[in-house]
Biotite code that builds the C-alpha atoms (Angstrom):
import biotite.structure as struc

atoms = struc.array([
    struc.Atom([-29.765, -99.359, -122.771], chain_id="A", res_id=1, res_name="MET", atom_name="CA", element="C"),
    struc.Atom([-32.656, -101.318, -120.728], chain_id="A", res_id=2, res_name="PHE", atom_name="CA", element="C"),
    struc.Atom([-30.776, -104.562, -121.021], chain_id="A", res_id=3, res_name="LYS", atom_name="CA", element="C"),
    struc.Atom([-28.867, -103.705, -117.170], chain_id="A", res_id=4, res_name="LYS", atom_name="CA", element="C"),
    struc.Atom([-31.623, -101.846, -115.886], chain_id="A", res_id=5, res_name="PHE", atom_name="CA", element="C"),
    struc.Atom([-32.667, -104.163, -113.035], chain_id="A", res_id=6, res_name="ASN", atom_name="CA", element="C"),
    struc.Atom([-35.014, -103.604, -109.496], chain_id="A", res_id=7, res_name="TRP", atom_name="CA", element="C"),
    struc.Atom([-32.129, -101.922, -107.584], chain_id="A", res_id=8, res_name="GLY", atom_name="CA", element="C"),
    struc.Atom([-32.150, -99.196, -110.271], chain_id="A", res_id=9, res_name="HIS", atom_name="CA", element="C"),
    struc.Atom([-35.579, -98.890, -110.158], chain_id="A", res_id=10, res_name="GLY", atom_name="CA", element="C"),
    struc.Atom([-35.959, -98.408, -106.609], chain_id="A", res_id=11, res_name="VAL", atom_name="CA", element="C"),
    struc.Atom([-32.881, -95.703, -106.601], chain_id="A", res_id=12, res_name="ALA", atom_name="CA", element="C"),
    struc.Atom([-34.754, -93.830, -109.332], chain_id="A", res_id=13, res_name="LEU", atom_name="CA", element="C"),
    struc.Atom([-38.336, -93.916, -107.207], chain_id="A", res_id=14, res_name="ALA", atom_name="CA", element="C"),
    struc.Atom([-36.190, -92.763, -104.199], chain_id="A", res_id=15, res_name="LEU", atom_name="CA", element="C"),
    struc.Atom([-34.795, -90.137, -106.376], chain_id="A", res_id=16, res_name="GLY", atom_name="CA", element="C"),
    struc.Atom([-37.706, -88.954, -107.789], chain_id="A", res_id=17, res_name="LEU", atom_name="CA", element="C"),
    struc.Atom([-39.492, -88.793, -104.457], chain_id="A", res_id=18, res_name="PHE", atom_name="CA", element="C"),
    struc.Atom([-36.691, -86.399, -102.720], chain_id="A", res_id=19, res_name="ILE", atom_name="CA", element="C"),
    struc.Atom([-36.916, -84.261, -105.682], chain_id="A", res_id=20, res_name="ALA", atom_name="CA", element="C"),
    struc.Atom([-40.707, -83.764, -105.127], chain_id="A", res_id=21, res_name="PHE", atom_name="CA", element="C"),
    struc.Atom([-40.226, -83.221, -101.703], chain_id="A", res_id=22, res_name="ILE", atom_name="CA", element="C"),
    struc.Atom([-37.615, -80.580, -102.196], chain_id="A", res_id=23, res_name="LEU", atom_name="CA", element="C"),
    struc.Atom([-39.845, -78.774, -104.783], chain_id="A", res_id=24, res_name="PHE", atom_name="CA", element="C"),
    struc.Atom([-42.666, -78.953, -102.106], chain_id="A", res_id=25, res_name="MET", atom_name="CA", element="C"),
    struc.Atom([-40.118, -77.218, -99.633], chain_id="A", res_id=26, res_name="ILE", atom_name="CA", element="C"),
    struc.Atom([-38.496, -74.891, -101.625], chain_id="A", res_id=27, res_name="LEU", atom_name="CA", element="C"),
    struc.Atom([-40.991, -73.858, -104.705], chain_id="A", res_id=28, res_name="VAL", atom_name="CA", element="C"),
    struc.Atom([-44.686, -74.286, -103.673], chain_id="A", res_id=29, res_name="PHE", atom_name="CA", element="C"),
    struc.Atom([-44.604, -71.821, -100.810], chain_id="A", res_id=30, res_name="PRO", atom_name="CA", element="C"),
    struc.Atom([-43.361, -68.803, -102.968], chain_id="A", res_id=31, res_name="ASN", atom_name="CA", element="C"),
    struc.Atom([-47.011, -68.801, -104.580], chain_id="A", res_id=32, res_name="GLY", atom_name="CA", element="C"),
    struc.Atom([-48.644, -68.542, -100.993], chain_id="A", res_id=33, res_name="GLN", atom_name="CA", element="C"),
    struc.Atom([-46.914, -65.489, -99.555], chain_id="A", res_id=34, res_name="LYS", atom_name="CA", element="C"),
    struc.Atom([-49.872, -63.067, -99.512], chain_id="A", res_id=35, res_name="ASN", atom_name="CA", element="C"),
    struc.Atom([-52.442, -65.376, -98.157], chain_id="A", res_id=36, res_name="SER", atom_name="CA", element="C"),
    struc.Atom([-53.930, -63.774, -95.471], chain_id="A", res_id=37, res_name="GLU", atom_name="CA", element="C"),
    struc.Atom([-56.959, -64.581, -93.294], chain_id="A", res_id=38, res_name="LEU", atom_name="CA", element="C"),
    struc.Atom([-60.265, -62.605, -94.550], chain_id="A", res_id=39, res_name="VAL", atom_name="CA", element="C"),
    struc.Atom([-60.571, -61.203, -91.085], chain_id="A", res_id=40, res_name="SER", atom_name="CA", element="C"),
    struc.Atom([-58.860, -60.827, -88.024], chain_id="A", res_id=41, res_name="GLN", atom_name="CA", element="C"),
    struc.Atom([-61.901, -61.354, -86.050], chain_id="A", res_id=42, res_name="SER", atom_name="CA", element="C"),
    struc.Atom([-63.752, -64.260, -88.232], chain_id="A", res_id=43, res_name="TYR", atom_name="CA", element="C"),
    struc.Atom([-64.864, -65.974, -85.101], chain_id="A", res_id=44, res_name="TYR", atom_name="CA", element="C"),
    struc.Atom([-67.123, -62.997, -83.698], chain_id="A", res_id=45, res_name="GLU", atom_name="CA", element="C"),
    struc.Atom([-67.841, -62.429, -87.803], chain_id="A", res_id=46, res_name="ASP", atom_name="CA", element="C"),
    struc.Atom([-69.498, -65.839, -88.248], chain_id="A", res_id=47, res_name="GLU", atom_name="CA", element="C"),
    struc.Atom([-71.799, -65.497, -85.037], chain_id="A", res_id=48, res_name="LEU", atom_name="CA", element="C"),
    struc.Atom([-73.002, -62.494, -86.680], chain_id="A", res_id=49, res_name="THR", atom_name="CA", element="C"),
    struc.Atom([-73.214, -63.972, -90.253], chain_id="A", res_id=50, res_name="TYR", atom_name="CA", element="C"),
    struc.Atom([-77.246, -64.353, -90.190], chain_id="A", res_id=51, res_name="GLN", atom_name="CA", element="C"),
    struc.Atom([-77.564, -60.360, -90.618], chain_id="A", res_id=52, res_name="LYS", atom_name="CA", element="C"),
    struc.Atom([-75.491, -60.665, -93.695], chain_id="A", res_id=53, res_name="VAL", atom_name="CA", element="C"),
    struc.Atom([-77.463, -63.593, -95.112], chain_id="A", res_id=54, res_name="ILE", atom_name="CA", element="C"),
    struc.Atom([-80.969, -61.503, -94.187], chain_id="A", res_id=55, res_name="ASP", atom_name="CA", element="C"),
    struc.Atom([-79.710, -58.313, -95.917], chain_id="A", res_id=56, res_name="ALA", atom_name="CA", element="C"),
    struc.Atom([-78.679, -60.531, -99.261], chain_id="A", res_id=57, res_name="LYS", atom_name="CA", element="C"),
    struc.Atom([-81.967, -61.855, -98.990], chain_id="A", res_id=58, res_name="ASN", atom_name="CA", element="C"),
    struc.Atom([-83.646, -58.707, -98.600], chain_id="A", res_id=59, res_name="ASN", atom_name="CA", element="C"),
    struc.Atom([-81.564, -57.283, -101.341], chain_id="A", res_id=60, res_name="ALA", atom_name="CA", element="C"),
    struc.Atom([-82.635, -59.990, -103.829], chain_id="A", res_id=61, res_name="ASP", atom_name="CA", element="C"),
    struc.Atom([-85.777, -59.574, -103.699], chain_id="A", res_id=62, res_name="GLN", atom_name="CA", element="C"),
    struc.Atom([-85.717, -56.060, -104.928], chain_id="A", res_id=63, res_name="LEU", atom_name="CA", element="C"),
    struc.Atom([-86.684, -55.453, -108.520], chain_id="A", res_id=64, res_name="ALA", atom_name="CA", element="C"),
    struc.Atom([-83.549, -52.979, -109.036], chain_id="A", res_id=65, res_name="GLU", atom_name="CA", element="C"),
    struc.Atom([-80.551, -53.066, -107.552], chain_id="A", res_id=66, res_name="LYS", atom_name="CA", element="C"),
    struc.Atom([-77.604, -51.151, -106.872], chain_id="A", res_id=67, res_name="PRO", atom_name="CA", element="C"),
    struc.Atom([-75.226, -50.979, -109.744], chain_id="A", res_id=68, res_name="GLN", atom_name="CA", element="C"),
    struc.Atom([-71.577, -50.248, -110.151], chain_id="A", res_id=69, res_name="TYR", atom_name="CA", element="C"),
    struc.Atom([-69.439, -48.852, -113.346], chain_id="A", res_id=70, res_name="GLN", atom_name="CA", element="C"),
    struc.Atom([-65.867, -47.582, -113.740], chain_id="A", res_id=71, res_name="GLN", atom_name="CA", element="C"),
    struc.Atom([-65.308, -44.437, -114.942], chain_id="A", res_id=72, res_name="ILE", atom_name="CA", element="C"),
    struc.Atom([-62.329, -42.339, -115.261], chain_id="A", res_id=73, res_name="PRO", atom_name="CA", element="C"),
    struc.Atom([-62.836, -40.821, -112.070], chain_id="A", res_id=74, res_name="GLU", atom_name="CA", element="C"),
    struc.Atom([-63.198, -43.927, -110.210], chain_id="A", res_id=75, res_name="GLY", atom_name="CA", element="C"),
    struc.Atom([-66.132, -46.295, -109.481], chain_id="A", res_id=76, res_name="MET", atom_name="CA", element="C"),
    struc.Atom([-69.608, -45.030, -109.405], chain_id="A", res_id=77, res_name="LYS", atom_name="CA", element="C"),
    struc.Atom([-72.332, -46.922, -107.750], chain_id="A", res_id=78, res_name="ILE", atom_name="CA", element="C"),
    struc.Atom([-75.394, -45.935, -108.706], chain_id="A", res_id=79, res_name="GLN", atom_name="CA", element="C"),
    struc.Atom([-78.875, -46.726, -107.251], chain_id="A", res_id=80, res_name="PHE", atom_name="CA", element="C"),
    struc.Atom([-82.211, -47.188, -108.487], chain_id="A", res_id=81, res_name="PRO", atom_name="CA", element="C"),
    struc.Atom([-84.448, -43.881, -107.954], chain_id="A", res_id=82, res_name="VAL", atom_name="CA", element="C"),
    struc.Atom([-86.953, -46.027, -106.135], chain_id="A", res_id=83, res_name="ASN", atom_name="CA", element="C"),
    struc.Atom([-84.377, -47.192, -103.430], chain_id="A", res_id=84, res_name="LEU", atom_name="CA", element="C"),
    struc.Atom([-83.455, -44.427, -100.950], chain_id="A", res_id=85, res_name="VAL", atom_name="CA", element="C"),
    struc.Atom([-81.301, -45.184, -97.948], chain_id="A", res_id=86, res_name="ALA", atom_name="CA", element="C"),
    struc.Atom([-81.826, -44.389, -94.557], chain_id="A", res_id=87, res_name="ASP", atom_name="CA", element="C"),
    struc.Atom([-80.238, -40.858, -94.050], chain_id="A", res_id=88, res_name="ASN", atom_name="CA", element="C"),
    struc.Atom([-78.698, -41.649, -97.299], chain_id="A", res_id=89, res_name="LYS", atom_name="CA", element="C"),
    struc.Atom([-76.008, -43.034, -96.087], chain_id="A", res_id=90, res_name="LYS", atom_name="CA", element="C"),
    struc.Atom([-74.532, -45.882, -97.869], chain_id="A", res_id=91, res_name="VAL", atom_name="CA", element="C"),
    struc.Atom([-71.554, -48.210, -96.488], chain_id="A", res_id=92, res_name="ASN", atom_name="CA", element="C"),
    struc.Atom([-69.473, -50.083, -99.135], chain_id="A", res_id=93, res_name="PHE", atom_name="CA", element="C"),
    struc.Atom([-66.357, -52.200, -98.922], chain_id="A", res_id=94, res_name="GLU", atom_name="CA", element="C"),
    struc.Atom([-64.092, -53.297, -101.363], chain_id="A", res_id=95, res_name="LEU", atom_name="CA", element="C"),
    struc.Atom([-62.286, -55.947, -100.295], chain_id="A", res_id=96, res_name="PHE", atom_name="CA", element="C"),
    struc.Atom([-58.937, -57.418, -101.545], chain_id="A", res_id=97, res_name="ARG", atom_name="CA", element="C"),
    struc.Atom([-58.222, -61.314, -101.096], chain_id="A", res_id=98, res_name="THR", atom_name="CA", element="C"),
    struc.Atom([-54.746, -60.756, -101.491], chain_id="A", res_id=99, res_name="ASP", atom_name="CA", element="C"),
    struc.Atom([-53.639, -57.919, -99.527], chain_id="A", res_id=100, res_name="ASP", atom_name="CA", element="C"),
    struc.Atom([-55.657, -56.490, -96.405], chain_id="A", res_id=101, res_name="ALA", atom_name="CA", element="C"),
    struc.Atom([-53.697, -53.365, -97.016], chain_id="A", res_id=102, res_name="ASN", atom_name="CA", element="C"),
    struc.Atom([-55.341, -52.257, -100.041], chain_id="A", res_id=103, res_name="LEU", atom_name="CA", element="C"),
    struc.Atom([-59.168, -52.744, -98.422], chain_id="A", res_id=104, res_name="ASP", atom_name="CA", element="C"),
    struc.Atom([-61.541, -49.925, -98.587], chain_id="A", res_id=105, res_name="VAL", atom_name="CA", element="C"),
    struc.Atom([-64.030, -49.110, -96.181], chain_id="A", res_id=106, res_name="LYS", atom_name="CA", element="C"),
    struc.Atom([-66.246, -46.147, -95.924], chain_id="A", res_id=107, res_name="LYS", atom_name="CA", element="C"),
    struc.Atom([-69.460, -44.538, -95.349], chain_id="A", res_id=108, res_name="GLU", atom_name="CA", element="C"),
    struc.Atom([-70.634, -42.455, -97.660], chain_id="A", res_id=109, res_name="LEU", atom_name="CA", element="C"),
    struc.Atom([-73.625, -40.035, -98.681], chain_id="A", res_id=110, res_name="GLN", atom_name="CA", element="C"),
    struc.Atom([-75.820, -40.364, -101.759], chain_id="A", res_id=111, res_name="LEU", atom_name="CA", element="C"),
    struc.Atom([-75.177, -37.389, -103.916], chain_id="A", res_id=112, res_name="ASP", atom_name="CA", element="C"),
    struc.Atom([-78.306, -35.415, -105.846], chain_id="A", res_id=113, res_name="ASN", atom_name="CA", element="C"),
    struc.Atom([-78.273, -38.512, -108.381], chain_id="A", res_id=114, res_name="GLN", atom_name="CA", element="C"),
    struc.Atom([-78.615, -41.242, -105.724], chain_id="A", res_id=115, res_name="ASN", atom_name="CA", element="C"),
    struc.Atom([-75.003, -42.144, -106.486], chain_id="A", res_id=116, res_name="SER", atom_name="CA", element="C"),
    struc.Atom([-71.611, -42.415, -104.486], chain_id="A", res_id=117, res_name="ILE", atom_name="CA", element="C"),
    struc.Atom([-68.198, -42.434, -106.705], chain_id="A", res_id=118, res_name="LEU", atom_name="CA", element="C"),
    struc.Atom([-65.067, -43.665, -104.956], chain_id="A", res_id=119, res_name="ILE", atom_name="CA", element="C"),
    struc.Atom([-62.518, -41.873, -106.173], chain_id="A", res_id=120, res_name="PRO", atom_name="CA", element="C"),
    struc.Atom([-59.835, -43.840, -108.540], chain_id="A", res_id=121, res_name="GLU", atom_name="CA", element="C"),
    struc.Atom([-56.702, -42.903, -106.386], chain_id="A", res_id=122, res_name="LYS", atom_name="CA", element="C"),
    struc.Atom([-57.667, -45.239, -103.235], chain_id="A", res_id=123, res_name="VAL", atom_name="CA", element="C"),
    struc.Atom([-58.457, -48.359, -105.709], chain_id="A", res_id=124, res_name="ILE", atom_name="CA", element="C"),
    struc.Atom([-55.264, -50.300, -106.794], chain_id="A", res_id=125, res_name="LYS", atom_name="CA", element="C"),
    struc.Atom([-55.107, -52.557, -110.236], chain_id="A", res_id=126, res_name="LYS", atom_name="CA", element="C"),
    struc.Atom([-56.707, -56.153, -109.266], chain_id="A", res_id=127, res_name="GLY", atom_name="CA", element="C"),
    struc.Atom([-59.129, -58.303, -108.281], chain_id="A", res_id=128, res_name="SER", atom_name="CA", element="C"),
    struc.Atom([-61.466, -56.832, -105.605], chain_id="A", res_id=129, res_name="TYR", atom_name="CA", element="C"),
    struc.Atom([-65.061, -58.075, -103.899], chain_id="A", res_id=130, res_name="THR", atom_name="CA", element="C"),
    struc.Atom([-67.604, -54.842, -103.445], chain_id="A", res_id=131, res_name="LEU", atom_name="CA", element="C"),
    struc.Atom([-69.751, -55.324, -100.683], chain_id="A", res_id=132, res_name="LYS", atom_name="CA", element="C"),
    struc.Atom([-72.328, -52.494, -100.934], chain_id="A", res_id=133, res_name="VAL", atom_name="CA", element="C"),
    struc.Atom([-74.626, -52.303, -97.463], chain_id="A", res_id=134, res_name="LYS", atom_name="CA", element="C"),
    struc.Atom([-77.789, -49.973, -96.620], chain_id="A", res_id=135, res_name="TRP", atom_name="CA", element="C"),
    struc.Atom([-80.908, -49.932, -94.898], chain_id="A", res_id=136, res_name="SER", atom_name="CA", element="C"),
    struc.Atom([-84.242, -48.638, -95.984], chain_id="A", res_id=137, res_name="GLN", atom_name="CA", element="C"),
    struc.Atom([-87.178, -48.151, -93.624], chain_id="A", res_id=138, res_name="ASN", atom_name="CA", element="C"),
    struc.Atom([-84.701, -49.542, -91.015], chain_id="A", res_id=139, res_name="LYS", atom_name="CA", element="C"),
    struc.Atom([-84.255, -52.914, -93.095], chain_id="A", res_id=140, res_name="LYS", atom_name="CA", element="C"),
    struc.Atom([-81.101, -54.044, -93.966], chain_id="A", res_id=141, res_name="PRO", atom_name="CA", element="C"),
    struc.Atom([-79.592, -54.891, -97.589], chain_id="A", res_id=142, res_name="TYR", atom_name="CA", element="C"),
    struc.Atom([-76.499, -55.744, -99.214], chain_id="A", res_id=143, res_name="GLN", atom_name="CA", element="C"),
    struc.Atom([-75.219, -56.707, -102.983], chain_id="A", res_id=144, res_name="VAL", atom_name="CA", element="C"),
    struc.Atom([-71.746, -58.100, -103.357], chain_id="A", res_id=145, res_name="ASP", atom_name="CA", element="C"),
    struc.Atom([-70.066, -57.698, -106.672], chain_id="A", res_id=146, res_name="TYR", atom_name="CA", element="C"),
    struc.Atom([-66.776, -59.140, -108.038], chain_id="A", res_id=147, res_name="ASP", atom_name="CA", element="C"),
    struc.Atom([-64.738, -56.114, -109.375], chain_id="A", res_id=148, res_name="VAL", atom_name="CA", element="C"),
    struc.Atom([-61.765, -56.659, -111.636], chain_id="A", res_id=149, res_name="LEU", atom_name="CA", element="C"),
    struc.Atom([-60.039, -53.003, -111.407], chain_id="A", res_id=150, res_name="TRP", atom_name="CA", element="C"),
    struc.Atom([-57.836, -52.279, -114.548], chain_id="A", res_id=151, res_name="ASN", atom_name="CA", element="C"),
])
């Protein structure tokens, strides 16, 4: 079989494989990237104020206890420790969906009597999220981020 295989056949085979590779990259590869979106529509402005986010995360890292989330049948409950009392009992949260900006959830909620907030199950779709919880205490900003896989 290989006795009649010469360098001309090798060049034709290499060229054919290269053309097949290019066609694969053009036709098949882009299909997996249809849902990729920008993280933010105003990412230049967000970058200029990112030092505030870094400071808020550093403030949260210094806390002995941080807010924790748990999945319950009614939705997602974010429980704040007893010693953490947000200014005006207001907490901002953002459920950020990396593959579809239409599924992002951003709200400001009041802490209830148990020092927690509840994100209703009906606003959360199955998939992977980044949960960003932001609050201030004594006019000092705090932020914690969690990776959440919602089932």
